[in-house]
PyMOL commands that place a pseudoatom at each C-alpha (Angstrom):
pseudoatom trace, name=CA, resn=MET, resi=1, chain=A, elem=C, hetatm=0, pos=[81.423, 166.575, 154.537]
pseudoatom trace, name=CA, resn=ALA, resi=2, chain=A, elem=C, hetatm=0, pos=[81.424, 165.743, 150.837]
pseudoatom trace, name=CA, resn=VAL, resi=3, chain=A, elem=C, hetatm=0, pos=[83.294, 168.280, 148.735]
pseudoatom trace, name=CA, resn=PRO, resi=4, chain=A, elem=C, hetatm=0, pos=[83.528, 168.093, 144.940]
pseudoatom trace, name=CA, resn=LYS, resi=5, chain=A, elem=C, hetatm=0, pos=[87.004, 167.408, 143.627]
pseudoatom trace, name=CA, resn=LYS, resi=6, chain=A, elem=C, hetatm=0, pos=[86.557, 169.465, 140.448]
pseudoatom trace, name=CA, resn=LYS, resi=7, chain=A, elem=C, hetatm=0, pos=[84.450, 172.478, 139.561]
pseudoatom trace, name=CA, resn=THR, resi=8, chain=A, elem=C, hetatm=0, pos=[81.274, 171.669, 137.617]
pseudoatom trace, name=CA, resn=SER, resi=9, chain=A, elem=C, hetatm=0, pos=[81.584, 173.357, 134.250]
pseudoatom trace, name=CA, resn=LYS, resi=10, chain=A, elem=C, hetatm=0, pos=[78.882, 175.635, 132.840]
pseudoatom trace, name=CA, resn=SER, resi=11, chain=A, elem=C, hetatm=0, pos=[78.226, 173.130, 130.078]
pseudoatom trace, name=CA, resn=ARG, resi=12, chain=A, elem=C, hetatm=0, pos=[77.701, 170.213, 132.455]
pseudoatom trace, name=CA, resn=LYS, resi=13, chain=A, elem=C, hetatm=0, pos=[75.573, 172.332, 134.786]
pseudoatom trace, name=CA, resn=ASN, resi=14, chain=A, elem=C, hetatm=0, pos=[73.348, 173.457, 131.902]
pseudoatom trace, name=CA, resn=MET, resi=15, chain=A, elem=C, hetatm=0, pos=[73.052, 169.916, 130.514]
pseudoatom trace, name=CA, resn=ARG, resi=16, chain=A, elem=C, hetatm=0, pos=[71.841, 168.751, 133.923]
pseudoatom trace, name=CA, resn=ARG, resi=17, chain=A, elem=C, hetatm=0, pos=[69.254, 171.525, 134.005]
pseudoatom trace, name=CA, resn=ALA, resi=18, chain=A, elem=C, hetatm=0, pos=[68.093, 170.980, 130.417]
pseudoatom trace, name=CA, resn=HIS, resi=19, chain=A, elem=C, hetatm=0, pos=[64.793, 169.361, 131.471]
pseudoatom trace, name=CA, resn=ASP, resi=20, chain=A, elem=C, hetatm=0, pos=[64.007, 171.853, 134.251]
pseudoatom trace, name=CA, resn=PHE, resi=21, chain=A, elem=C, hetatm=0, pos=[61.804, 174.199, 132.273]
pseudoatom trace, name=CA, resn=LEU, resi=22, chain=A, elem=C, hetatm=0, pos=[58.082, 174.871, 132.134]
pseudoatom trace, name=CA, resn=THR, resi=23, chain=A, elem=C, hetatm=0, pos=[55.990, 174.028, 129.109]
pseudoatom trace, name=CA, resn=ALA, resi=24, chain=A, elem=C, hetatm=0, pos=[52.673, 175.637, 128.280]
pseudoatom trace, name=CA, resn=PRO, resi=25, chain=A, elem=C, hetatm=0, pos=[49.710, 173.248, 128.326]
pseudoatom trace, name=CA, resn=ALA, resi=26, chain=A, elem=C, hetatm=0, pos=[48.535, 172.160, 124.894]
pseudoatom trace, name=CA, resn=ALA, resi=27, chain=A, elem=C, hetatm=0, pos=[45.314, 173.788, 123.737]
pseudoatom trace, name=CA, resn=SER, resi=28, chain=A, elem=C, hetatm=0, pos=[42.942, 172.623, 121.048]
pseudoatom trace, name=CA, resn=THR, resi=29, chain=A, elem=C, hetatm=0, pos=[39.829, 174.271, 119.684]
pseudoatom trace, name=CA, resn=CYS, resi=30, chain=A, elem=C, hetatm=0, pos=[36.297, 173.131, 120.352]
pseudoatom trace, name=CA, resn=PRO, resi=31, chain=A, elem=C, hetatm=0, pos=[34.641, 171.915, 117.118]
pseudoatom trace, name=CA, resn=GLN, resi=32, chain=A, elem=C, hetatm=0, pos=[31.269, 173.317, 118.237]
pseudoatom trace, name=CA, resn=CYS, resi=33, chain=A, elem=C, hetatm=0, pos=[32.053, 176.847, 119.446]
pseudoatom trace, name=CA, resn=LYS, resi=34, chain=A, elem=C, hetatm=0, pos=[35.721, 177.217, 118.357]
pseudoatom trace, name=CA, resn=ALA, resi=35, chain=A, elem=C, hetatm=0, pos=[36.771, 178.227, 121.896]
pseudoatom trace, name=CA, resn=PRO, resi=36, chain=A, elem=C, hetatm=0, pos=[40.162, 177.050, 123.218]
pseudoatom trace, name=CA, resn=LYS, resi=37, chain=A, elem=C, hetatm=0, pos=[39.982, 173.994, 125.468]
pseudoatom trace, name=CA, resn=LEU, resi=38, chain=A, elem=C, hetatm=0, pos=[42.287, 171.361, 126.909]
pseudoatom trace, name=CA, resn=PRO, resi=39, chain=A, elem=C, hetatm=0, pos=[42.450, 168.115, 124.925]
pseudoatom trace, name=CA, resn=HIS, resi=40, chain=A, elem=C, hetatm=0, pos=[40.355, 165.136, 126.120]
pseudoatom trace, name=CA, resn=ARG, resi=41, chain=A, elem=C, hetatm=0, pos=[38.182, 167.370, 128.305]
pseudoatom trace, name=CA, resn=ALA, resi=42, chain=A, elem=C, hetatm=0, pos=[34.728, 168.883, 127.970]
pseudoatom trace, name=CA, resn=CYS, resi=43, chain=A, elem=C, hetatm=0, pos=[34.602, 172.399, 126.548]
pseudoatom trace, name=CA, resn=PRO, resi=44, chain=A, elem=C, hetatm=0, pos=[34.210, 174.910, 129.390]
pseudoatom trace, name=CA, resn=SER, resi=45, chain=A, elem=C, hetatm=0, pos=[32.230, 177.386, 127.273]
pseudoatom trace, name=CA, resn=CYS, resi=46, chain=A, elem=C, hetatm=0, pos=[29.621, 175.164, 125.564]
pseudoatom trace, name=CA, resn=GLY, resi=47, chain=A, elem=C, hetatm=0, pos=[29.842, 171.960, 127.664]
pseudoatom trace, name=CA, resn=THR, resi=48, chain=A, elem=C, hetatm=0, pos=[30.252, 169.472, 124.808]
pseudoatom trace, name=CA, resn=TYR, resi=49, chain=A, elem=C, hetatm=0, pos=[32.640, 166.557, 124.433]
pseudoatom trace, name=CA, resn=LYS, resi=50, chain=A, elem=C, hetatm=0, pos=[32.949, 164.549, 121.199]
pseudoatom trace, name=CA, resn=GLY, resi=51, chain=A, elem=C, hetatm=0, pos=[29.820, 166.196, 119.820]
pseudoatom trace, name=CA, resn=LYS, resi=52, chain=A, elem=C, hetatm=0, pos=[27.612, 165.372, 122.834]
pseudoatom trace, name=CA, resn=GLU, resi=53, chain=A, elem=C, hetatm=0, pos=[26.492, 167.758, 125.565]
pseudoatom trace, name=CA, resn=VAL, resi=54, chain=A, elem=C, hetatm=0, pos=[27.922, 166.456, 128.836]
pseudoatom trace, name=CA, resn=ILE, resi=55, chain=A, elem=C, hetatm=0, pos=[27.585, 169.631, 130.933]
pseudoatom trace, name=CA, resn=LYS, resi=56, chain=A, elem=C, hetatm=0, pos=[24.454, 171.742, 130.727]
pseudoatom trace, name=CA, resn=ALA, resi=57, chain=A, elem=C, hetatm=0, pos=[25.093, 175.165, 129.214]
pseudoatom trace, name=CA, resn=GLU, resi=58, chain=A, elem=C, hetatm=0, pos=[22.970, 176.832, 131.949]
pseudoatom trace, name=CA, resn=ASP, resi=59, chain=A, elem=C, hetatm=0, pos=[25.363, 175.544, 134.648]
pseudoatom trace, name=CA, resn=LEU, resi=60, chain=A, elem=C, hetatm=0, pos=[28.312, 177.339, 133.015]
for i in range(1, 60): cmd.bond("trace and resi %d" % i, "trace and resi %d" % (i + 1))
show_as sticks, trace
zoom trace
């Protein structure tokens, strides 16, 4: 069985775990209705993308 020769220090342990954190998804605002939406996706509240209606507002 493999056993470490030296104890891993707190600094080295934390440096290894430096990238293991969650980030909140980026949110932008819809230019039409000013509702928050994910970038490069159609707005869930008004159904527009780049100024064009891609999802009908009645379906939402």
